[in-house]
N, C-alpha and C positions, 0 to 999 in steps of 0.2 A: 166452349160452343158447343152449342148444342145438336146431335145427330140426328131429328125428332122429323127432318122435312118432310116426311113421306104424311105426316101425322097433322102434319101443322098445314095446311091445301094455304095459297095462294088467290090472291083476289086477283083482281084479273087488270083493274089498275097496278096492281103492283105484280103482276105478272109482265104487263108492257111497259112499264118503267125496269125491270130490273132487265130486261132483250133488248132495251134501248144504250144502258147503260154498260148491260153487260159488251153490246156492237164496241162502243165508244175504247170501253179498254182493251180489247182483241188486236185494238188499232197497235196501242203500245205495246205487249207484252210479246214476245220470245214463244211462247212455246199454248199449245191450246190451252183454257180452264181450265180445271175441275171443280165442281162443287163440296168440299168438303164437311160443311156445318155449315147451319143454319137453325137461325133461333126466331119465334113470334113474340111481337111486343105488341102493346098494345098500340104504344102509336107509328113502326117501323118496321120490314122485314129487312134480320141481318142475315150478312150469310160471306161462310169462308173459303176463299179461291185462293188456287193453288197452280201457278204454270204445270205442267204434265209434261215433259217431256220425253221420247218412244227410248229412250239408253240416256242408261247417265244421272246423276239426280235432281232434285227435285226439283221447282224453278222458285223464284220469286211466288209472295205471298202479301195476299192484301183481303180487310176486310170492306164489305158493303156495305151500308147503311138502305133500304129505299122506305123513305115519309110513305105513309095507306094514304094519307089526305092531301100535302100541297106536290106538287110536282118536284123535289127535289128525292138526292141523291147525294152521299159522299163517299164519297172511294179511301180509304187509308193502307197506305204498305206499311208491308207489316218487315220489321229486321231482323236478320236472319240468327236464328240460334245455334248453341255450337252442333246439335241434333239435324239440322237442315243441310248440314255442310254437310 
């Protein structure tokens, strides 16, 4: 994942779509989501998100892809690795 998010501004449409998807995803997570990475491609904005607990290990990780043109978004849960455990 690329962490250039300050240099890759979101379109207003992508920002609204991201907010809607995060709101829906937040209801199914156990801790607040933290943005860990961002990639800006010609067709989509891709974000790496992770549950962030105050104490203890980090939570589940997700990839979120928000289409720049169509009203589509895709969330993929990533499997845990040995370093996440």
